[in-house]
C-alpha positions as CSV (number, residue, x, y, z in Angstrom):
1,M,-3.4,2.2,-28.6
2,G,-0.1,0.9,-27.2
3,A,2.4,-1.1,-29.1
4,L,5.0,-3.8,-28.2
5,W,8.5,-3.8,-29.7
6,I,9.7,-7.4,-29.7
7,A,13.3,-8.3,-30.4
8,N,15.0,-11.7,-30.5
9,V,18.7,-11.5,-30.6
10,H,21.8,-13.6,-30.8
11,V,24.8,-11.6,-29.7
12,T,28.1,-12.3,-31.4
13,D,30.2,-9.4,-30.0
14,E,29.3,-8.6,-26.3
15,A,31.4,-5.3,-26.1
16,A,29.8,-3.8,-29.2
17,Y,26.4,-4.9,-28.2
18,K,26.7,-3.3,-24.8
19,R,27.4,0.0,-26.6
20,Y,24.3,-0.6,-28.6
21,A,22.2,-1.3,-25.5
22,A,23.3,1.8,-23.7
23,L,22.3,4.1,-26.6
24,A,19.2,2.1,-27.5
25,T,17.9,2.4,-23.9
26,E,18.1,6.2,-24.0
27,A,16.4,6.3,-27.4
28,I,13.6,4.0,-26.2
29,A,13.0,6.0,-23.1
30,E,12.9,9.3,-25.1
31,H,10.1,7.9,-27.1
32,G,8.0,6.8,-24.2
33,G,9.2,3.2,-24.3
34,V,9.2,1.0,-21.1
35,F,10.9,-2.4,-20.9
36,L,8.7,-5.3,-20.0
37,A,11.3,-8.0,-20.6
38,R,15.0,-7.7,-21.2
39,G,17.2,-10.8,-21.5
40,G,15.6,-12.7,-18.7
41,R,14.8,-16.4,-18.3
42,Y,12.8,-17.8,-21.2
43,R,11.7,-21.1,-22.8
44,Q,12.1,-21.5,-26.6
45,L,9.0,-23.4,-27.8
46,E,9.2,-22.8,-31.6
47,G,11.4,-21.2,-34.2
48,R,15.0,-19.9,-33.8
49,D,16.5,-20.0,-30.4
50,R,18.0,-16.6,-29.6
51,A,19.1,-16.1,-26.0
52,R,18.4,-12.4,-25.7
53,N,14.7,-11.5,-25.9
54,V,13.5,-7.9,-25.4
55,V,10.0,-6.5,-25.1
56,A,9.3,-2.8,-24.7
57,R,5.9,-1.1,-24.6
58,F,5.4,2.2,-26.4
59,P,2.4,4.6,-26.2
60,S,1.6,3.8,-29.9
61,L,2.9,2.0,-33.0
62,E,3.9,5.4,-34.4
63,A,6.0,6.2,-31.3
64,A,7.8,2.9,-31.6
65,E,8.5,3.4,-35.2
66,A,9.7,7.0,-34.6
67,C,12.1,5.6,-32.0
68,Y,13.5,3.1,-34.5
69,N,13.9,5.8,-37.1
70,S,15.4,8.4,-34.7
71,A,19.0,9.5,-35.1
72,K,19.9,8.2,-31.6
73,Y,18.5,4.7,-32.3
74,Q,20.2,4.6,-35.7
75,Q,23.5,5.5,-34.0
76,A,22.9,2.7,-31.6
77,L,22.2,0.3,-34.5
78,D,25.7,1.1,-35.8
79,H,27.0,-0.9,-32.8
80,A,24.6,-3.8,-33.2
81,R,25.3,-4.4,-36.9
82,G,28.0,-7.0,-37.1
83,A,27.6,-7.7,-33.4
84,S,24.3,-9.5,-33.5
85,E,21.7,-11.4,-35.4
86,R,18.3,-9.9,-34.7
87,D,14.7,-10.0,-35.5
88,L,12.6,-7.0,-34.5
89,V,8.8,-6.5,-34.9
90,I,6.5,-3.8,-33.6
91,V,3.0,-5.1,-32.8
92,E,0.0,-2.9,-31.9
93,E,-1.8,-4.0,-28.7
94,V,-5.5,-4.8,-28.7
C-alpha cells in the first residue's frame, strides 16, 4: 500500500532551504518517492497558512519513513532547521 508524505512549510531562509530541497529531492527519489505537488498554487481553507506545500507518493509507509531516517535526508534537514517552520506527516493510502 502506498503512502503520501505531506509537508506544509514556511520558509525563512531561501538560500538554506534551496540546499535542503536539492538534497531532499535526491533522498526522496532514492526511496521510490515521486512528487505530486511541490510549491504550486493552493487555497488555504483551515489551519496555518504556509505557502510551500509538498506532497510525495512513496511505495509504502515504511519506504517514506526510511527516507526520512536516511543519512542523506538527515543531512538535508540540517539545512532546513533554522531556515523554515515545517509540519510533516506520512499517511498510508487506502
